[in-house]
C-alpha positions, 0 to 999 in steps of 0.5 A, a space after each residue: 521547399 516550404 517547411 510546414 513546421 516553421 512558426 516564425 512570426 507565430 505566437 505560442 502559449 504553453 501552459 505548464 511550460 516552466 519544466 518537464 514536457 511543457 518546457 521541452 515543447 515550449 523550446 521545440 516551438 522557439 526553435 522553429 521561430 515562435 515567440 513563446 510565453 509560459 505559464 508556471 506556478 513559481 513567483 518568477 522564472 529565476 525561481 526555477 533551477 535549470 538542473 531540474 530541467 527548467 530552462 526558461 532562457 528566451 521565453 516569456 513567463 507569468 506566474 498563474 495558478 490554473 487551479 483558480 478560475 479566477 486567477 486564469 480570468 485575471 491573467 494578462 494576455 501575453 500577446 496581441 495574437 495567439 496562434 498556438 495554445 498548448 495546455 500541459 499543466 498537471 498535478 498528482 497526489 501520491 499515497 492514495 491522497 486522491 481518495 480524499 476530497 482535497 486531493 481529489 478537487 485539487 488534481 481536477 482543478 488543475 488537470 481537467 477544469 482549467 483546460 476548459 477555463 483557459 480554452 474559453 479565455 483564448 477562444 476569441 484570439 485563436 479564432 481570429 488566427 485559425 489557430 490550434 490547441 494541443 491538450 497533453 493528457 496521458 496514457 493513465 487517461 486510457 486504463 485504471 490507475 487505482 493509486 491515483 483516481 483523480 489523475 486517471 479520471 482528469 486525463 481521461 476527461 482531457 481526452 474527451 474534452 479534446 474530442 468535445 472541443 475539437 468539434 465545438 471549436 471547428 466552426 471558429 477555425 480552431 483546431 483541438 487535438 491532444 497528446 498522451 505521453 507515456 514514460 518520459 525522461 524528466 526531473 521526475 524520472 531521475 530515480 529511474 533513469 539513474 538506477 540501472 536495475 530500475 531503468 531496465 524494469 521500466 524499459 522492459 514494458 516499452 517495445 522501443 526499449 527506451 524512455 520518451 523525452 520532452 523532445 519527443 512530446 514536442 515533435 508531436 506537438 509541433 506536428 498537431 499544430 502545423 499545416 501538416 495536421 490541418 485535416 486532423 481534429 478532435 484526436 489524441 495522438 498516443 506517444 509512448 513508444 509502444 507502451 500501451 500496446 502491451 497487455 499489463 503495462 503499467 499505468 503511471 502518471 505522464 512524466 512520472 516513473 515506475 519507482 521500483 525496479 523489475 525485482 522490486 515491483 514484483 514484491 510490491 505490485 499486484 495486477 489483474 489482466 482481463 479482457 481488455 483491461 489492466 487493473 494495477 495495485 501499486 500502493 507499496 513502496 520498498 522501504 528499508 529499516 532505519 539503522 537506529 531500529 536495526 540497532 535493537 537487533 543484537 539486544 533482542 537476539 541475545 534475550 531470544 537466544 538465551 530463552 531457546 538455547 535448551 529448546 529443540 527445533 520442534 518446541 521453537 516451531 511453537 513460538 506463537 504458542 509459546 506461553 512464557 510469562 517470565 520471558 515476556 516480562 523480561 522483554 518488558 524489563 528490557 523496554 521491548 514491549 510497547 515500543 510504539 506506545 508513548 513513554 507517558 504510558 510506559 512505551 518506547 515511543 518508536 515507530 513501527 519499524 522498531 517493532 518489526 525488528 523485534 518480532 522478526 528477531 523473536 520469531 526467527 529464533 522461535 522464541 516463546 511470544 504468546 504470553 504478550 503477543 496480542 496485547 503488544 500487537 493489537 490490544 495496545 494500539 487500539 487502546 491507545 487510538 480508541 480508548 478513554 484516558 483512564 483506559 490508557 493509564 490502566 492497561 497500557 503501562 501494565 501491557 509495556 511491563 508484560 503484566 497483563 496478557 490479552 486475547 481477542 474475541 472475534 470469530 463465533 461458531 457458524 460465522 467462520 471469519 465472517 466477522 460481520 455476522 457477530 451474534 454475541 450481544 452486550 446489552 445495556 444495564 443500569 450499571 454498564 453492559 450484560 454480555 451473553 453469547 459465544 466466541 471461538 477459535 480465541 487463541 490463549 484465553 485460558 492464560 489471558 487476563 482480559 479479552 477485547 470482544 467484538 460484540 453486537 450492542 444493537 440491531 442483529 446479524 443481518 444488519 452486518 457492520 451496523 451496530 457492532 462495538 468492541 468491549 473489554 472483558 475481565 475473563 475472571 468475571 462471573 458467567 464466563 466458561 473457558 474451554 481449550 480446544 485440543 488440535 491435531 498437534 495435541 496442543 491447546 492453545 485455541 479456546 471457546 469462551 461461553 458468556 452467560 449474563 456477564 456484567 461489565 461495567 460502563 467503561 468497558 466500551 472501547 471507542 464509540 458505541 457502534 463503531 466496532 467494525 471501523 475499529 476492528 478492521 483497523 486493528 487487523 491491519 496490525 495483525 496482518 501486515 507484520 513479519 509474523 505472516 511470513 515466519 511461521 515455518 522459518 524454524 522448519 526451514 533452518 533445521 532442514 537447511 541444517 540437515 542438508 549441511 550436516 549430510 552434505 547434499 548440494 546438488 543443483 536440485 536442492 540448491 534451486 529449492 533452497 534458492 526458491 525459498 530464499 527469493 520468496 522469503 526476501 520478497 515477502 519480507 520486502 512487502 511486509 516492510 513496505 506495508 510497515 512503512 505505511 503504518 509508520 506513515 500514520 496510515 491504515 493499510 488494510 488492503 495491502 496487509 491483507 495482500 501480505 498476509 494472503 501471499 505470506 500464509 501461502 508460502 508458510 504452508 508450502 514450505 512443509 509440504 516441499 520440505 516433505 517431498 524432498 526428504 521422502 525423495 531421499 529415503 536413504 538419508 538419515 533424519 533426525 528425530 528432531 527434524 521429523 518432530 519438527 516437520 510433523 508439527 508444522 505439516 499438522 498446524 499449517 492448515 491454521 495458518 490461512 484461517 487466523 487473522 482472516 480466511 483466504 476468501 475474506 482476505 481476497 475480498 478485501 484486496 478485490 474491493 481495494 482494487 474496485 473489483 467488487 
């Protein structure tokens, strides 16, 4: 009986055949008698490690940079004739590098452009042998992939090119088909295959409950190149174990793997499933706090405990509003302010993880952080990144010592959180700037020394982002009136500020004139991404748990409620640390930070409601005055959690734009 998959006497070239899927395909043809040559990226075959899935035994090898059209043209013909051409080359750039020109161009050159250049080069040989071309794309070409736009676009282009070449080359007797792999077990997927939890999460999306193998892909390629598929041309065969059949299945580059377990992905993945589409937001990777930063925890905890020892829970619940200049100076003296600033300016020259540990400890204890909060979190990084050297030398050392306190002037009456509609103006004068207008909902302005204000220096509110600049305003300057706003709790930490012909020096401008919107959105990444967006209600949570322990209530319902709170808090903390990791990598995760804040403040607001409902469901239980006062305060102040730092509507607009939905 004739074996239609016998390739004895046939010549096969596998581009990208040095490892992974391509290597499996190369050996699949070799096992069926073909003479096989591969193209790879390293200088010689001995540069590849067999332990990484690169078995080049029995294969011919050439080093060709397929991202360079001239290198393709100059490459030697591996055989006198060619029967099968497998195009399995591919590259991907992570950490949103494909949104940059260099990353986009490189991926498109390798993954798409080279397909046409190589097909054209070998068209005459394939025509003489009535041969076949098999283009290996990916299921990423069938759906959106927000983290890797060039990869997804190139693979979609490869699928389309398969159709076009199938039609164009048919007259030459050449059949062109393709295969689109899903998740394939290669060296790139060891992070998944060697971790039971991650492997379980990956397999949950695949109906066949296993990952593909290079041998699976080889079988598909051999079929498409064999006489068994003699009447098939221009088609791409999906080889993914049924993964793409599932609504909401992840869009991941071929041969790559989910980098998270099912639990981790729940903490770092956001998607929308619509009519026939899945849009995945998958740019946060689980991270852990470095040991050297964890080592700060005991020192911070000791200071926080000393500061809060005599404070009841309802006072500690006011951590954000607790203004204590002496405590801030103690933190400065201990080297715990300005941790991310260079030592030349009095800082600790450490990364965002160090600040995460400090903030987490302070907020968990309910320490009074209001005095230094804005200056340390937002103002100092802004001045460092955009300020002049004179501004850095003057402000930053004083911020690190806990001597200068800042507020931010963004919101205005009638504008809500729509910062782009700013109307307060700064007009140029002979000596600098003159400011007129009003800011509102400014935290702690009555205690602060300076404000960094977003002002309109040209155009009008209708111009939106254009014409906005940031200036440093000395709040003791003539013409400034500050009025505290008393809230539902009886506290007055918000203020409205009026500016009437306030004269500022020329060097009050931070950064470039007209660049204020870009600067302030980067600043908001610092505001929205940290643990402060998940711990606002944690003092109440602790007080309630102590209440449960005191009265001995330990039934199934309360365990479920405490477990739910704990699991959600742990998930939000994982997201916040992942966002901090992007800051540590020098990125500005504006979209990711908005997601953390939106989910985090929702959790903070739901806590007092759930705890209040629990206590009301047990009317015979004695509740201490301290717990009652704490619950009352957090319940009253909770609506502000989703206002400060950007409303839900604004945040979700940012998230939607980041996902390409608007």
